[in-house]
BAKOLDREN-613401 format. One record per atom (N, C-alpha, C, O): x, y, z; residue in three letters. Coordinates in steps of 0.1 Angstrom, whole numbers, plus 5000, padded with zeros to 4 digits. Each point is the difference from the previous one (the first is absolute). Example, Ala and Ser with C-alpha at 12.3 -4.5 7.8 and 13.67 -1.06 7.14 Angstrom:
<nodes>
513249435078ala499150125000ala500950125000ala501050005007ala498650114986ser500950115000ser499250115008ser500550115001ser
</nodes>
This chain:
<nodes>
920369118536met500250134996met498950085006met500250115006met498649844993lys498950115003lys500049985015lys499550105005lys501049785004lys499750035017lys501150105004lys499850105008lys501849874983leu500750115001leu499550165000leu500250085009leu499249934981phe499650164995phe499150025013phe500350105007phe498749824997ser498850015011ser500950035011ser499650085009ser501549874992ser500850025013ser500350135000ser499850085010ser500949964977leu501050105000leu499050125003leu500550105006leu498349914992leu498750104996leu499650025017leu500150115006leu499649795000val500150005016val500750065007val499750075009val501949904987ile500950065007ile500250175000ile500350085010ile499449954975ala499850134997ala499050055009ala500250115006ala498649844996ala498850105003ala500349985015ala499650105007ala500949794999leu500250055015leu501550085004leu500150045011leu500949974979ser500850135000ser499250105000ser499850045011ser499650024978gly499150145000gly499550025013gly500250105006gly498949784998ala499650035013ala500550045010ala499650095007ala501449854993thr501050005012thr500850155000thr500350055011thr500050014976ala500650134999ala498950095002ala500350105007ala498449904988leu499150075002leu499650015015leu499650115004leu500449795006ser499750015009ser501250055008ser499850015012ser501450014984ala501350055005ala500150164999ala500550075008ala498949974980leu499850144997leu499250045006leu500350105006leu498449864996ala498750025011ala500650035012ala499650105006ala501549805001glu500450025015glu501050105000glu500450035011glu500250034978thr501350085002thr499050154995thr500350105007thr498949914984ala499650124997ala499750095012ala499349955010ala501150184989pro499950095012pro498450035003pro499249964992pro500350115018lys498750025003lys500350165006lys500450035011lys499350044980ile500250155004ile498550065005ile499049974995ile501150135016thr499150075006thr500450155002thr501250025000thr498350065001thr499850125001thr499550065013thr499149935005thr501150195004val499950035013val500250184999val500950054995val498150025012asp500350135001asp500550045014asp499250025010asp502249984990met500450055012met500050125005met500350025012met499250104981ala499850135004ala498549985007ala500050045012ala498849914983lys498950015003lys500249905014lys499350035009lys501549874992leu500149935014leu500350085010leu499450015011leu501950064985leu500550095012leu498950125002leu500150055012leu499150004980asp499150115003asp499049985003asp499350105002asp500149765000asp498649945007asp500549955011asp499049985007asp502049984998his500849925009his499450095013his500150125002his499349785007tyr499550085014tyr500850075009tyr499550095006tyr502049884995glu501350065003glu500350114997glu500550085007glu498949964976thr500550114994thr499050085006thr500450115004thr498349874998thr499350135005thr500550025014thr500450125002thr499749805007glu500650015013glu500950095000glu500150105007glu500849864984gln501350094999gln499850144993gln500850095003gln498549924990asn499750154996asn499450085012asn500450115004asn498849825000ala499250085012ala501250045008ala499650115006ala501749864998lys501150015013lys500250114991lys499750125003lys500849854982leu500850114995leu499550155002leu500650105002leu498049884995lys499150114998lys500150085013lys500250124999lys499649825013gly500450065010gly501050045004gly500050095009gly501149864986asp501350055004asp500150094992asp500150115005asp499849894982glu500050134991glu498950145006glu500350124999glu499049855006thr498750105004thr500950095013thr500150125002thr500649775006lys501250065012lys500850084994lys500250115004lys500549864986ala501150054995ala499850134995ala500850095000ala497849924993asn499550134995asn499850105008asn500150114996asn499549835021glu499350085009glu501650085004glu499950125005glu501049844995glu501450025007glu500750074989glu500650105005glu499449894982leu500550084990leu499450115000leu500650104995leu497949935011glu499150134996glu500650085014glu500350125000glu499949785009lys500350085015lys501650054995lys500250125003lys500949814991leu501150095001leu499850124987leu500650115001leu498749854990asn499850134991asn499250115007asn500350124998asn498949855010lys499350125013lys501150085006lys500250124999lys500549785010glu501550075000glu500750104994glu500450115004glu499749834983gly500950094992gly499550114998gly500750105000gly497649904996gln499550114997gln499850135010gln499550114997gln500949845017asp499650065010asp501850105002asp500250125003asp500649804995leu501350055000leu499950124984leu500650115001leu498849864990val500450084991val499250145004val500550114995val498049905014thr499450075004thr500850085013thr499850125004thr500949824999gln501150085013gln501150104992gln500350115004gln500349834985leu500950074992leu499750084993leu500950074996leu497749964999lys499450114996lys499750105008lys500250124996lys499249855018glu499950115009glu501650045004glu500250124999glu500549825003leu501750045000leu500350124991leu500550115002leu499049844986glu500450084987glu499050175002glu500250114995glu499149855012glu498950154997glu500650095011glu500050125000glu500549775011lys500250135014lys501750054992lys500550115001lys500149784991ala501450104996ala499850114988ala500950074997ala497849944996lys499750084993lys499950145006lys500250114994lys499349895022asn499750175001asn501650045003asn500949955006asn498850174987pro500950115002pro500350045012pro501150045003pro497849985006ala500550065010ala500949935011ala500450055011ala499949824985ile500749885008ile501150035005ile500750084993ile499949905017ala501750055002ala500649884992ala499549894996ala502350175002ala500849904990ala499949865011ala499549894997ala501150155013asp500449865008asp498449905004asp500249895005asp498450174991ala499249915003ala499649954981ala499349904998ala501350204992lys499749924991lys501349884994lys499949904993lys500950135012asp501149895000asp499449895008asp500149894995asp499450115014lys499649905011lys498849914994lys499849895004lys499550194988leu498549954992leu500949904986leu499449914995leu501850135001gln500449964987gln500749845003gln500249904994gln500250155022thr501049874999thr498349875001thr499749914993thr499750155018glu498549935001glu499549934988glu499449895001glu500950174988met499249974991met500849914990met499549924992met501750095010arg501149894994arg499849875005arg499949904993arg499950115025ala499849895005ala498949924997ala500049885001ala498650224995lys498949934996lys500049924987lys499449904997lys501350174996ile500249954984ile500749895001ile499549914993ile501650055015glu500649905003glu498849895008glu499849884997glu499750185011glu498649885006glu499149984991glu499249905002glu500650154987ile498750004989ile500849894990ile499349914994ile502450105003gln500449864991gln500049935009gln499249914997gln501150065014arg500249865006arg498549934999arg499849894995arg499450195010lys498449944998lys499449984987lys498949954999lys502050094989gln499849994989gln500649844996gln499449914994gln501750105011asn501049874998asn499149855009asn500049884996asn499550175016glu499149915009glu499249974992glu500149884997glu498850174995val498749954995val500849944985val499749884996val501150174999gln500649884987gln500349915004gln499349904995gln501950065019ser500049885003ser498849925006ser499949884997ser499650165009phe498649955005phe499449944987phe500049874998phe499650214994arg499149914988arg500949934993arg499649904995arg501850125003gly500349904993gly500549895004gly500249914992gly499950095023asn500249845010asn498749934998asn499849894998asn499350205004thr498649935003thr499549954984thr499349904999thr501050174991gln499849914985gln500649885002gln499349905003gln502350114995arg500649895001arg499749915011arg500049884997arg499750135013ser499549915009ser499049924998ser500149885000ser498750184996leu498749934993leu500149924991leu499549895000leu501350194988gln500549934988gln500349865003gln499449904996gln501750095013gln500749905003gln499349885008gln500449894999gln498550165009arg498849915006arg499349974987arg499749885001arg500050164991ile499149954987ile501049914992ile499449914995ile501850095003gln500949934992gln499949885011gln499649894995gln500850105018asn500349895003asn498649915004asn500149885002asn498550225000phe499149864999phe499649954989phe499549895000phe500650194987arg499849944990arg501049904995arg499649934991arg501650065015lys501049874996lys499349885009lys499949894996lys499850145018ile499649885006ile498749984993ile499949884997ile499350185000met498549974997met500049914986met499349904998met501750154990phe500349934990phe500649865006phe499449904996phe501450095011glu501149865005glu498349915006glu499649894997glu499750185012lys498749955004lys499249924992lys499649895003lys499850204982ile499249944991ile500749934993ile499549904995ile502050135002asn500749864991asn499449875004asn499449934993asn500950045021val499849885007val498749944995val500049914992val498850155013thr498649984995thr499749984986thr499249924997thr501650174994val499949964982val500549884999val499449934991val501650015015thr501149894997thr499149895006thr499949894994thr499550145018glu499049855005glu498750004986glu499549914993glu500350195008val498649984991val500649974986val499349934993val501750125003ala500649944985ala500049865000ala499649934991ala500950015020lys500749865005lys498749924998lys500049914991lys499050115015lys498849934999lys499150014988lys499049935000lys501350174989lys499549974991lys501049944986lys499750024988lys501249945017gly501049904992gly500950124993gly501149954995gly498850185004ala500650094995ala501750005001ala500449995011ala500350004980thr501350004998thr500750174996thr501250034998thr497950045002leu500650184995leu498550065004leu498949964996leu501550165013val499250115003val500750134994val501250035003val498250044991leu500150134992leu499150115009leu499049985006leu501850144994asp499550095009asp499550104991asp500950064994asp497749985002lys499650074989lys499850135006lys499450084992lys501149965020ser499850145002ser500750124999ser499850115003ser501649824990gly501150114997gly500250024987gly499349984990gly501950085011phe500150044983phe501149974995phe500949985009phe499550014981ser501449984995ser500750134994ser499550114997ser501649865001his501050124999his499350094988his500250125000his499049824990ile499250094990ile498850095008ile499550114996ile500149815015gly498850065006gly498450004999gly499050085000gly501749754995ile498449945000ile500149875007ile501149965005ile497849974997ser500049895009ser500549884993ser499749984988ser501249945020pro500849914990pro499549874997pro500649914995pro497750085011val498849915000val499350054988val499050075002val501449914989val499150094985val498449935001val499050064997val501049835006tyr498749945001tyr499849895009tyr501149945003tyr498050015002ser499949875012ser498849984997ser499250104997ser500449775004asp498249945001asp500149995021asp500749955009asp498150144990ser499650005011ser499949885011ser500350025012ser499449904984ser499949845005ser501550005005ser500049975012ser501350064984tyr500949985003tyr500850095013tyr501049985007tyr498050104994asp500350165011asp499949895013asp499349904999asp501450125014ile499749985012ile500150115010ile500349985011ile499550154984thr500150075010thr498749995009thr500250005013thr498749984984glu498949985005glu500149905014glu499850035012glu500549824983asp500949915005asp500750035013asp499749955011asp501350154985val501050025010val499150115012val499849995012val499650104979gln499250105010gln499149935015gln499850045011gln499649834980lys499349935013lys500949945008lys499750005012lys501349964985glu500949895010glu500650115009glu500249975012glu500250194984ile500750085009ile498350065008ile500150015013ile498950014982asn499050015008asn500049935010asn499750055011asn500549804988lys499849915011lys500550035012lys499649935010lys501550184991thr501050035010thr499950155006thr500850075006thr498049964990arg499650125004arg499350015012arg499049945001arg501650155009pro499150005017pro498750034997pro499550074992pro499949845017ala498650035002ala499250135002ala498850014996ala501750085009thr499950125002thr501350124995thr500650075008thr499549944981pro501450084993pro499650155007pro498950035004pro502150034995ala499750165002ala499650074992ala500650004989ala498350095013ala499150014988ala500750174994ala500550095007ala499349904981ser500850124992ser499449994986ser499849904994ser500050255001ser499450004985ser501450084993ser499850094991ser501649885013thr500950104996thr500449924984thr500149884999thr500150184996pro500049934983pro501449965003pro500750055009pro499649824983ala501149925000ala501650084993ala501149955001ala498550164993ala501050044993ala500950055005ala501050024992ala499250045024ala500950065011ala501149875002ala501250015003ala498249874996ala501449905004ala500249954984ala501149964999ala498350034992thr500749944990thr500650094987thr500749964990thr498950145012ala500450094992ala501850034999ala500550055010ala500449914979pro501549985004pro500550155006pro500850035008pro498450074984ala500750165004ala499250065011ala500450115005ala498649834998ala499350095009ala500750035014ala500749915005ala499250195001ala500750075007ala498950125009ala499350084994ala500649925021pro499250075004pro500350155000pro501150025006pro498450074990thr500450144999thr498750125008thr498749985000thr501950115004ala499150125006ala498650034988ala500150034988ala499049965020lys498850044996lys499850154994lys499850054989lys500450005022ser499750155000ser500950064990ser501049934996ser498650215000asp501250094993asp501250025009asp501149974996asp498450105018asp501050035008asp500949925003asp501250034998asp498349845008ala500949885005ala500949974986ala501249965002ala498650064987ala500949944988ala500850125002ala501149964998ala498950155004lys501350084999lys501049995010lys499949985012lys501450054980val501349965010val500550144999val500850025009val499050064983thr500450155002thr498650085007thr499050014994thr501350055018phe499050095003phe499650114996phe500850094998phe498049945000pro499850164993pro500550125007pro499750015012pro501150074982gly500650105006gly501050005002gly500650115002gly500149764999ala501449995007ala501050074991ala499950004988ala500950055018lys501250044993lys501249914992lys501050054994lys
</nodes>
């Protein structure tokens, strides 16, 4: 009986050890990563921001040029209006001025539409470039995150940079020892060119979801030219 009891205890102990071992093997290992930081600090983001900044500057210069042309048209219209106010002007000459004024107003309206169209198309184009860049970069970063996570034996990676539907991070707390952001950053920097394009442009331009270049000067931002009828 004692021998049988001892055998049962051994079997129970072995079964318990096996169960604990199986549990340990199947227990998930969760890590966290800051995807926004990885995108912001990526060397390709810095390079992309420099390109976007240059294109934005060119677009603003063109917008200011179009607005200057509009302002010149308004000035020409005012000169025609002053001539038409002259009481000594002949009736036929006044009618001719009225025709020229109507034509000038139409020309101003076309220029206003041109400015509005150019500004809208430029904003949409640059915004689309930003969105495409973000999509491509997150796909590339995901590859590196996956590689690092697998090396660390992680079975689940949570992004701690986003917000849930109630406006808070879905990761309420995480032990910093389980954060692989720096490890991923090191792997990313291994692919960095020896002589990257120098740029001090902030990362926000290519990472902000709603960012779109707009004219910086007050005149360039106007669609309706002052003085236009």
